N, C-alpha and C positions, 0 to 999 in steps of 0.2 A: 626220183628223189633229189637229184642234183638241181633240176629245174625248180622244184618247189623250194629248195634251200635258197637258191639265188633270188627267187621272187620274194621270199620272206625277208632276206637281207635288204633288198632294194626298198621294200615297204617300210621297214624299220628306219632305214636311212632317210627316206622322205619324211617320215613322221618327225624325226629329230630336227630336220630342216624346218618343217612347218612350226615346230615348237618355238622357234626364235632363239634357241640356245646360243647360236652364233650368227653373225650377219652373213648374207649370201656370199660376200667376197672372201670370207674365210672358210665357209663350209657350204659350197654349192650343192644343189640337189643332183639326184641321179641323171635327170634329163640333160642338165648342163654338162655334166662330166662325160656322159656317153656321147653327147654331141661333140665335145672336144676330142674324145677318143676317135670318133669318126673323121674329124678334121686331120688329126695326126696321122691316121692310117693312109691319108691321101698324099702325104709328104714322103719324098724319097729319103730324106734325112732320118726319119723315124725308122724305116726299114733297115737303113744302114746301121743305125745304132743298135737295133734289135739283133741283126745278124752278127755284129761285132761282139755283143755280149754273149750270144749263144756260142759263138766260136771259142771265146775264152772259157766259157763254162764247160764245153765238151772237151777242149784240150786239157784243162786243169783236172777235170774229173777222170779223163783217161789216164793221165799220169798218176793220179791218186789210186786208181784201181790197180795199176801195175805194182806200185810201191806197197800199197796196203795188202794186196794178196800175197806178195812175196814175204813180207814181214809176218803176216798171219800164219802162213804155212811153215815158215822157219821156226816160229815160236811154238807152233803146235807139235812139231817133230822133236823139239829139244826142250826137255824139262828145265835144264839149266838156263837156256835163253829165255824161256817164258818167265821163270822166276826173276830174271834180271830185268826184263823190259815190260812185263805184263802191266805193272802199276804205272809205268811211264806212259804206255800207250793210252791207258784209261785217263791219265792226267792230261795228256795232250788233247784228248777228245773233249774234256770238260772246259778247256780254256777258251774264252771268247776270242773269236777271230780278230777282233779289233786290237787285241793285245799284241799280236804279232806284227802289226803294220809299222810301228816305229823301228823295230829291228830290221824288217824287210826293206824299208826305205833307206835306213842307214847303210845296209850292206849292198843293196842292189839299185838304189836310186829310185826316182819317180818314173817308173816305166812298167812295161808288161811283165818283166821278170818279178817285180815286187808283188804284183797281183797274183801271178801264178804260184809264187812261193806260199802265199797265205791260203790260196784255194786248196793247194795240195795238202798243206798242214791241217786244214780244216776237215778235209774229207778222208784222208788216208787212215787215221786212227779208227774211225767208225768202220771202215771196210776191214781193217785188220781184226777188230773185235768181232765182226760178223763171221770171219773165217774161224776164229778161235771158238766162238760159241757153237758154230756148226759142227766143228770137229769134236767138241766136248759132248755133243748130243748124239754122236754116232754110237750105236749099240756096240758093246764089247764083242758080241758074237760076230760082227762084221769083220773085226780085226782077226779073230780066230779063223774065220772063213778065208780071209786073204792068205793067212799062213798055210792053210790046207791047200789052197790053190797055188802055193809057191809064189805069191805076190810079195815082193820085198821092196823096201826103199820107195823110190819114186813110183813104181808100178802100183804099189799098194795104195798110194794117195791118188794116183791118176784114175784108176779103175774102180776103186771102192770108196775111199774116204771122201774125196771131193764130190762125187755124185751124191753120196749120202748127206753131205753137209750143204748141198745146193740151196735148199729152202732158206736156211739161216743166212747163207752167203748173199742171196738176193735181198733179204731184209737188210743186211749190212750195206749193200749197194744203194738201196733206197735211202737209208739214213745218211750214207756218205754223200749222195747227191744233194740232199737237203742242206747239209753242212757246206758243201761246195757252193751252192747257190747263195746261201746267206753270206759266206765269206766274200764271194765275188761282188755282191751288192755293196757290202761294206767297203770293199776295195775301190769300187768305182765312185762311191760317195767321197772318198778321201783323196784318190789319185786321179788327176786329170791329165791325159796324154794328148797333146795337140795333134789334131788330125785323126784321132782314134777315140771319139766320144762314144760311150755306151749308154745303156738305159739308166744306170745309176748316176752318171754324170748329168744327164738331162733331167733326172729327178731333182738333183741338187740345184741345177740352174733354175728350175721352176720354183723351188723354195726361195732362192735368193731374190728372184724378181717378183715374188708375191703372187705367182700364178697358181691359185689354189685348184682350179679346174684341171690344169695341166698336171699338177703334182698328183692329184687323185687318179687321173687317167693313167699315168705311168705306174702308179701303185697297182692299179687293176691289171695292167699288162704283166707286171712282175708276179702278181698272185696267180694269174692264169697259167703262166709258164710253169710255175711250181706245181700247180694242180695237175697239169697235163703230164708232167714227169711222174708224179705220184700215181696217176691212173695207169701209166704204162708199166711201172714196176709192180703195181698191184695186180694187173692183168697177167704179167709174167709169173708172179708168185702163185696166183690161182691156177694157172695152167700147169705148173710143176706139181702142185699139191693134188690137183685133179688127176693127173697122170699116174700118181702114186696111190690113188685111192684114199687120200686124206681129207677129201671134201665130199659133200653130198651133191650128186649131180642134179 
């Protein structure tokens, strides 16, 4: 199905090019863009930019996982805390990541810290909401079982609540990664750090110099990275659900 979808996309793209809607220097065809992508793949600077972007993404997402999980578990255990920050977490999740960059640049300057700040703020609320959703979906009988087994406090969450909430938590991680990736791309489009150029920076450079083939090639790379991460999270989610008898083998 994935191969068929890609083939259909490339066919529609080529038909649009043949229609003459835009000249070739503004909208090149798939062959030209894939050729440019092959040329970029032979350059060391491309792999350096890709590696730097992925390093930022993993670091920012890792921080967001830690912060979002702690906030989600704390809010799940305390009704008072949840009523106080529940709407705030959802509000932060709905805010566009670009909105945070003026504040991040003002407080932290044009550097890695500003990018990490926005990536964490983009991803952590989704992860926290994933934890809260998962805990809300745990059957009340599990809590009663925990009390019967004398599981209290952290042990109740460690051995019963968190494993039961794991499918929703993984869904929150997937959504958190999507927000982190989007925030990172927005950050690299806005913030250029000398000597630390990422994929988003090279995408912006291609747009500034009118390199349509290079711009589309970088967009494809960004799309493929996002798709690969989604496939990994989807596979993990299927494995968890299959192990619990929630899917048909």
